[in-house]
C-alpha positions in Angstrom: -30.2 -51.1 57.9 -33.6 -52.7 58.4 -35.5 -53.3 61.7 -38.9 -54.8 62.3 -40.9 -54.6 65.5 -44.2 -56.3 65.8 -46.9 -54.6 67.9 -50.7 -54.5 68.3 -53.2 -51.9 67.3 -56.9 -51.8 67.8 -59.9 -51.9 65.5 -62.8 -51.2 67.8 -62.1 -53.6 70.7 -60.4 -56.2 68.5 -56.7 -56.1 67.9 -54.5 -56.8 64.9 -50.7 -57.1 64.5 -48.8 -54.1 63.0 -45.3 -54.6 61.7 -43.3 -51.4 62.4 -40.7 -51.6 59.6 -37.9 -49.1 59.7 -35.3 -48.7 57.0 -32.3 -46.4 57.5 -30.3 -45.7 54.4 -27.9 -43.2 52.9 -29.6 -40.2 51.2 -31.0 -36.8 51.9 -31.8 -36.8 55.7 -35.6 -37.1 56.2 -38.1 -39.2 58.0 -41.3 -40.4 56.4 -44.1 -42.6 57.9 -46.3 -44.6 55.5 -48.9 -47.3 55.9 -52.1 -45.3 56.4 -51.1 -43.4 59.6 -53.5 -40.8 61.1 -52.4 -37.3 62.0 -51.3 -38.3 65.5 -49.0 -41.0 64.1 -47.6 -38.7 61.4 -46.7 -36.3 64.2 -44.9 -39.0 66.1 -41.7 -38.6 63.9 -41.2 -35.3 65.7 -41.9 -36.7 69.1 -39.8 -39.8 68.6 -36.8 -38.0 67.1 -36.6 -35.5 69.9 -37.2 -38.2 72.5 -34.4 -40.3 71.1 -32.0 -37.4 71.2 -33.1 -36.3 74.7 -32.6 -39.9 76.0 -28.9 -39.8 75.0 -29.1 -41.8 71.8 -28.1 -40.9 68.3 -30.9 -40.2 65.8 -29.7 -41.2 62.4 -28.9 -38.3 60.1 -30.0 -40.3 57.1 -33.1 -41.2 55.1 -35.5 -43.0 57.3 -38.7 -44.8 56.0 -41.1 -46.1 58.6 -43.8 -48.4 57.2 -46.7 -49.6 59.3 -47.9 -52.9 57.8 -50.5 -53.9 56.7 -50.8 -50.7 54.7 -54.5 -51.4 53.9 -55.7 -50.7 57.5 -55.7 -47.3 59.0 -53.8 -46.8 62.3 -54.5 -44.1 64.8 -53.4 -42.8 68.2 -50.1 -42.3 69.9 -49.6 -45.9 71.3 -47.1 -46.8 68.5 -44.5 -44.1 69.6 -42.4 -46.5 71.7 -42.4 -49.2 69.0 -41.2 -46.7 66.4 -38.5 -45.4 68.7 -37.2 -48.9 69.5 -37.3 -49.9 65.8 -35.1 -46.8 64.9 -32.7 -47.5 67.8 -32.5 -51.1 66.8 -31.8 -50.2 63.2 -29.0 -48.1 64.5 -27.6 -51.3 66.3 -28.1 -49.8 69.9 -30.4 -52.5 71.1 -30.0 -56.2 71.9 -32.3 -57.7 69.2 -32.6 -61.0 71.0 -34.7 -59.3 73.7 -37.1 -57.8 71.2 -38.6 -61.1 70.1 -42.2 -61.7 71.3 -42.1 -58.4 73.1 -44.9 -55.8 72.8 -43.8 -52.2 73.0 -46.7 -49.8 73.7 -46.7 -46.2 74.9 -46.7 -42.5 74.0 -43.4 -40.6 74.2 -42.9 -37.1 75.5 -40.2 -35.1 73.9 -38.1 -35.6 77.1 -38.2 -39.3 76.5 -40.6 -40.2 79.3 -43.4 -42.6 78.6 -46.9 -41.3 78.9 -50.0 -43.4 79.7 -52.4 -44.3 76.8 -56.0 -45.3 76.6 -57.0 -48.9 75.6 -54.0 -50.7 77.3 -56.3 -53.5 78.6 -57.7 -54.6 75.2 -54.2 -54.2 73.7 -52.7 -56.5 76.3 -55.5 -59.0 76.0 -55.1 -59.1 72.2 -51.3 -59.3 72.5 -51.6 -62.4 74.8 -54.0 -64.0 72.3 -51.5 -63.3 69.4 -48.6 -65.0 71.2 -46.7 -62.2 72.8 -44.9 -63.2 76.0 -44.0 -59.8 77.3 -45.4 -56.3 77.2 -43.4 -53.1 78.0 -45.8 -50.3 78.8 -45.9 -47.0 80.6 -45.7 -47.4 84.4 -49.0 -45.5 84.8 -50.9 -48.1 82.8 -49.7 -51.1 84.8 -52.5 -51.3 87.3 -54.9 -51.8 84.4 -52.7 -54.1 82.4 -52.0 -56.5 85.2 -55.6 -57.7 85.0 -54.3 -59.9 82.1 -52.5 -63.0 83.2 -50.0 -65.2 81.3 -48.2 -62.3 79.8 -45.3 -60.5 81.5 -46.0 -56.8 82.2 -42.9 -54.6 82.4 -43.5 -51.1 83.7 -41.2 -48.4 82.3 -40.8 -44.8 83.0 -38.8 -43.7 80.0 -37.3 -44.7 76.6 -33.8 -44.7 78.1 -35.0 -47.2 80.8 -36.5 -49.5 78.2 -33.3 -49.6 76.1 -31.2 -50.2 79.2 -33.5 -53.0 80.2 -33.3 -54.6 76.7 -29.5 -54.4 76.8 -29.5 -56.1 80.3 -28.0 -53.0 81.9 -30.8 -52.8 84.5 -33.6 -55.1 85.7 -37.2 -54.2 86.0 -39.5 -56.4 88.0 -42.6 -57.5 86.2 -46.0 -56.5 87.7 -47.8 -59.5 89.0 -51.4 -60.0 87.8 -54.0 -59.1 90.4 -56.6 -61.3 91.9 -59.9 -61.2 89.9 -61.8 -59.8 92.8 -62.6 -56.1 93.2 -64.9 -54.4 95.5 -68.3 -53.6 94.1 -69.8 -50.1 94.4 -72.1 -49.7 97.4 -75.2 -47.9 96.2 -76.5 -45.0 98.3 -80.0 -45.5 97.1 -82.5 -48.4 97.2 -85.9 -49.4 96.0 -87.1 -49.3 99.6 -86.8 -45.5 99.3 -89.7 -45.6 96.8 -93.1 -45.3 98.4 -96.1 -46.9 96.7 -95.8 -47.3 92.9 -96.2 -51.1 93.1 -97.3 -51.3 89.4 -94.2 -49.4 88.2 -91.9 -51.4 90.4 -93.4 -54.5 88.9 -92.8 -53.2 85.4 -89.2 -52.4 86.2 -88.6 -55.8 87.7 -90.0 -57.4 84.5 -87.7 -55.1 82.4 -84.6 -56.1 84.6 -85.5 -59.8 84.5 -85.7 -60.0 80.7 -83.4 -57.2 79.7 -86.3 -55.2 78.2 -86.4 -51.5 77.2 -88.8 -49.4 79.3 -90.4 -46.0 79.0 -91.8 -44.2 82.0 -94.3 -41.4 81.2 -95.8 -39.2 83.9 -96.1 -35.7 85.4 -93.2 -34.0 87.2 -92.5 -35.3 90.7 -94.1 -38.7 90.1 -90.8 -40.5 90.7 -89.8 -41.5 87.2 -86.1 -40.5 87.6 -85.9 -41.8 91.1 -87.1 -45.3 90.1 -85.0 -45.4 86.9 -81.8 -44.7 88.8 -82.6 -47.6 91.1 -82.8 -50.2 88.4 -79.1 -50.6 88.6 -79.4 -51.9 92.1 -81.6 -54.9 91.1 -79.5 -56.1 88.1 -77.4 -59.2 88.6 -73.6 -58.7 89.0 -71.4 -58.7 86.0 -69.7 -62.0 85.2 -66.0 -61.8 84.9 -66.2 -62.1 81.1 -68.8 -59.3 81.0 -66.6 -57.2 83.3 -63.6 -57.6 81.0 -65.6 -56.7 77.9 -67.0 -53.6 79.6 -63.6 -52.6 80.9 -62.1 -52.9 77.5 -64.6 -50.3 76.1 -64.1 -48.0 79.1 -60.3 -48.3 78.7 -60.5 -47.2 75.0 -62.8 -44.3 76.0 -60.4 -43.2 78.8 -63.1 -43.6 81.5 -61.4 -46.1 83.8 -60.7 -45.2 87.4 -57.1 -45.3 88.6 -58.2 -46.8 91.9 -60.2 -49.6 90.4 -59.3 -50.5 86.8 -61.8 -53.3 86.5 -65.4 -52.3 85.9 -67.4 -54.6 88.3 -70.8 -52.8 88.4 -73.1 -52.7 85.5 -72.8 -49.3 83.8 -75.5 -46.6 84.3 -75.1 -43.9 81.7 -77.3 -40.9 81.7 -76.3 -38.3 79.1 -77.8 -34.8 79.1 -80.4 -34.2 76.4 -78.1 -31.7 74.7 -75.8 -34.6 73.7 -74.8 -34.8 70.0 -75.4 -37.8 67.8 -71.7 -38.6 67.5 -71.2 -38.4 71.3 -74.2 -40.7 71.8 -73.4 -43.5 69.2 -69.6 -42.9 68.8 -67.3 -41.5 66.2 -65.1 -38.4 66.5 -62.0 -38.2 64.4 -60.4 -41.0 66.4 -63.5 -43.1 66.3 -64.1 -43.4 70.1 -67.0 -45.4 71.6 -70.1 -43.4 72.3 -72.3 -43.4 75.3 -74.3 -46.4 74.0 -71.1 -48.5 74.0 -70.1 -47.1 77.5 -73.5 -48.5 78.6 -72.8 -52.0 77.2 -74.1 -54.7 79.5 -75.8 -52.0 81.6 -78.3 -49.2 81.4 -78.7 -46.2 79.1 -81.0 -43.8 80.8 -82.5 -40.9 78.7 -84.3 -38.5 81.0 -86.7 -36.0 79.4 -86.8 -38.1 76.2 -88.5 -35.5 73.9 -85.9 -32.9 74.7 -83.3 -34.9 72.8 -82.7 -34.1 69.2 -84.9 -36.3 67.1 -82.1 -37.3 64.7 -80.0 -38.2 67.7 -82.7 -40.4 69.1 -83.3 -42.1 65.8 -79.7 -43.1 65.6 -80.5 -45.6 68.4 -82.9 -47.6 66.3 -80.2 -49.8 64.7 -78.2 -50.4 67.9 -81.3 -51.3 69.8 -82.0 -54.1 67.4 -78.4 -55.3 66.6 -76.6 -54.8 70.0 -73.7 -53.2 68.1 -72.8 -50.0 66.3 -70.9 -49.8 63.0 -68.9 -46.5 62.6 -67.4 -45.5 59.3 -64.9 -42.6 59.3 -62.0 -41.8 56.9 -62.0 -45.2 55.3 -62.2 -47.1 58.6 -65.1 -49.4 59.5 -65.2 -50.0 63.3 -67.7 -52.0 65.3 -68.4 -51.5 69.0 -70.8 -53.7 71.1 -73.7 -51.9 72.7 -76.1 -54.3 74.3 -77.8 -52.1 76.8 -81.2 -51.7 78.5 -82.8 -48.4 77.3 -84.7 -46.8 80.2 -86.4 -43.5 79.2 -88.7 -41.0 81.0 -90.8 -38.2 79.7 -93.7 -35.9 80.6 -97.0 -36.3 78.7 -96.9 -32.7 77.5 -94.7 -29.5 77.6 -96.2 -28.4 81.0 -96.1 -32.0 82.2 -99.7 -32.4 83.6 -101.7 -33.7 80.7 -103.9 -36.6 81.9 -103.1 -35.9 85.6 -105.2 -34.4 88.4 -103.5 -31.0 87.9 -104.8 -28.8 85.1 -102.9 -28.9 81.8 -102.0 -25.6 80.3 -101.1 -26.9 76.8 -103.2 -26.9 73.7 -103.5 -29.9 71.4 -101.0 -28.6 68.8 -98.3 -28.1 71.4 -98.9 -31.5 72.9 -98.8 -33.1 69.4 -95.6 -31.3 68.6 -94.0 -32.3 71.9 -94.9 -36.0 71.5 -93.8 -36.0 67.8 -90.3 -35.3 68.9 -90.1 -39.0 69.7 -90.5 -41.0 66.5 -92.9 -43.9 66.2 -90.2 -46.4 65.1 -88.2 -45.6 68.2 -91.2 -46.1 70.5 -91.9 -49.3 68.7 -88.6 -50.6 69.9 -89.4 -50.0 73.6 -90.9 -53.2 75.1 -92.5 -51.7 78.2 -94.3 -48.4 78.2 -96.0 -47.4 81.5 -97.8 -44.4 82.9 -96.5 -43.2 86.3 -99.2 -41.7 88.4 -98.6 -39.2 91.3 -97.9 -40.8 94.6 -100.9 -40.7 97.0 -100.5 -39.1 100.4 -101.3 -42.3 102.3 -98.6 -44.2 100.3 -96.1 -41.4 100.8 -96.6 -41.3 104.6 -97.2 -45.0 105.1 -95.2 -46.8 107.7 -95.3 -50.0 105.7 -91.8 -51.2 104.8 -91.1 -51.3 101.1 -89.2 -54.1 99.4 -85.5 -53.6 99.3 -83.4 -53.8 96.1 -81.6 -56.9 97.5 -84.9 -58.8 97.7 -86.0 -57.8 94.2 -82.5 -58.5 92.9 -82.7 -62.1 94.1 -85.9 -62.6 92.1 -84.3 -61.1 89.0 -81.3 -63.4 89.3 -83.5 -66.4 89.6 -85.4 -65.4 86.4 -82.2 -64.7 84.5 -80.8 -68.1 85.6 -83.9 -69.7 84.0 -83.2 -67.9 80.8 -79.5 -68.6 80.8 -80.2 -72.3 81.2 -82.9 -72.4 78.5 -80.8 -70.5 75.9 -77.4 -72.0 76.6 -77.4 -73.7 73.2 -78.8 -70.6 71.4 -76.0 -68.1 71.8 -78.2 -65.7 73.8 -78.9 -65.0 77.4 -82.2 -63.1 77.8 -85.7 -63.1 76.4 -85.2 -59.7 74.9 -82.6 -61.2 72.5 -84.9 -63.8 71.0 -85.1 -63.8 67.2 -88.1 -64.8 65.1 -87.1 -68.5 64.8 -86.3 -68.8 68.5 -89.7 -67.1 69.4 -91.5 -69.8 67.5 -89.7 -72.4 69.7 -89.9 -70.7 73.1 -93.0 -68.4 72.9 -95.7 -70.8 71.7 -99.3 -69.7 72.6 -102.4 -71.9 73.1 -105.5 -71.0 71.1 -107.0 -69.0 73.9 -103.9 -66.8 74.1 -103.8 -66.4 70.4 -107.4 -65.1 70.3 -106.6 -62.6 73.0 -103.5 -61.4 71.2 -105.3 -61.2 67.9 -108.0 -59.0 69.5 -105.5 -56.5 70.9 -103.4 -56.6 67.8 -106.3 -55.1 65.8 -107.6 -52.9 68.6 -104.3 -51.3 69.3 -103.1 -51.3 65.7 -99.9 -53.0 66.7 -96.9 -53.5 64.3 -95.2 -56.8 63.8 -92.3 -55.6 66.0 -94.8 -54.6 68.8 -96.3 -58.1 68.5 -92.9 -59.7 69.1 -92.1 -57.4 72.0 -95.4 -58.4 73.7 -94.5 -62.1 73.3 -91.0 -61.6 74.7 -92.4 -59.7 77.7 -95.0 -62.4 78.2 -92.2 -65.0 78.2 -90.4 -63.1 80.9 -93.6 -62.8 83.0 -94.1 -66.5 82.6 -90.5 -67.1 83.8 -91.2 -64.9 86.8 -94.1 -67.3 87.6 -91.9 -70.3 87.0 -94.2 -71.3 84.2 -93.0 -73.2 81.2 -96.0 -72.1 79.2 -97.3 -68.6 78.4 -100.9 -68.4 79.6 -103.7 -65.8 79.5 -102.6 -63.8 82.5 -99.1 -63.4 81.1 -100.4 -62.2 77.7 -102.8 -59.7 79.3 -100.2 -58.2 81.5 -97.7 -57.9 78.6 -100.4 -56.2 76.5 -101.1 -53.5 79.1 -97.5 -52.4 78.9 -98.2 -51.3 75.3 -101.5 -49.7 75.9 -100.7 -46.0 76.4 -103.4 -43.6 75.2 -100.9 -40.8 74.6 -99.3 -42.7 71.7 
């Protein structure tokens, strides 16, 4: 007796069809799973067999071969439990096979036969819809997340027994209707109006937000680096629905979605502790889960106290910062996760934190050098904007002048991003920070006066070719903020000053 159930598995955030092929034949009773299953899938034969028995169905006392095709792609996780169980019951002629066609079965089984929620249900349902499935039977706990997907019938189920009875038309289960595509955005409890003074830093952060540029804030303790970095999220434009779905898919796979609001509507702000490991930051583990850089996709990755991070961990960011994606290779699998994020970092200028400030520094030259060398030159080279944050003056701190709100700054940022979106609509990019070398020749042309200025600073500051391109991209953003089609002298000079840190 042969039974085949088609289902969907994930490779990164992309899906592929898996044929769960079950053959039940006479022979020594045993159950084997083949087709490159991982440990959790190999264990599923114990969960599935016990769940079938405890659900009141007969588990064949025969030779059972379960093949997961294609056998060339590794499968992982517990999401295939329900498909395997239905295929075995179908092979035993206990299911109406007419109701199995174009139906996706996804869910983990407990040994009592109840269905357990899984991670990644949203990307699975999106891929199932794209591949032509008309209906998805999933754990009831996953329905709020899955119903974001329209044009596919979502059937919530509590147990294996309920699924079989539904397929045999013994009971009816009402499909979950897809929700409206509007969710309440998070209301921030902080605002740029809380920041006193620091106009030059606010300007730098507005430029970073407008063009999607990476930014490093360096200054003594208490100068407001972390305070301002956390407020960048409040001036970024809202996620589009497509961006929101892409972010939600990653968060779903990572198991970080809220039960109350399954659609991510705010740009992520991820701030890992400096003790984080390289695998936790870029992704991996045995199950190849997305790391913090992918969780920050379409948002901000904030690294506070940058030199305290392990140098090898930081250097793992170099490729993702350039490519906007991370390739992870584990156990014969090659998985790609998107990770287009703004890197915002902060650091002290020395171990005690007061080098170059009004307060006396207690560090010697060697300790300062060792401290700064924890951050590699190639990583610093990839940070577009590098600014020194000075201590807030008393008259600024106690000034009664009203500071600009995040809403006001956000409107300007949206305007500048709209300019870029319109300019690059045929280029396949959205922001100035994404320009490649050919696109820069087209959109970052300089007049002779600007070229002479840039040539002077290129030699004086001993800039690399990458730093040169970063300056041009930042200058392009500053020009857009001035609604200027051409990059002029003032734009170049301001962009250059964001690379002119004496400490590096």
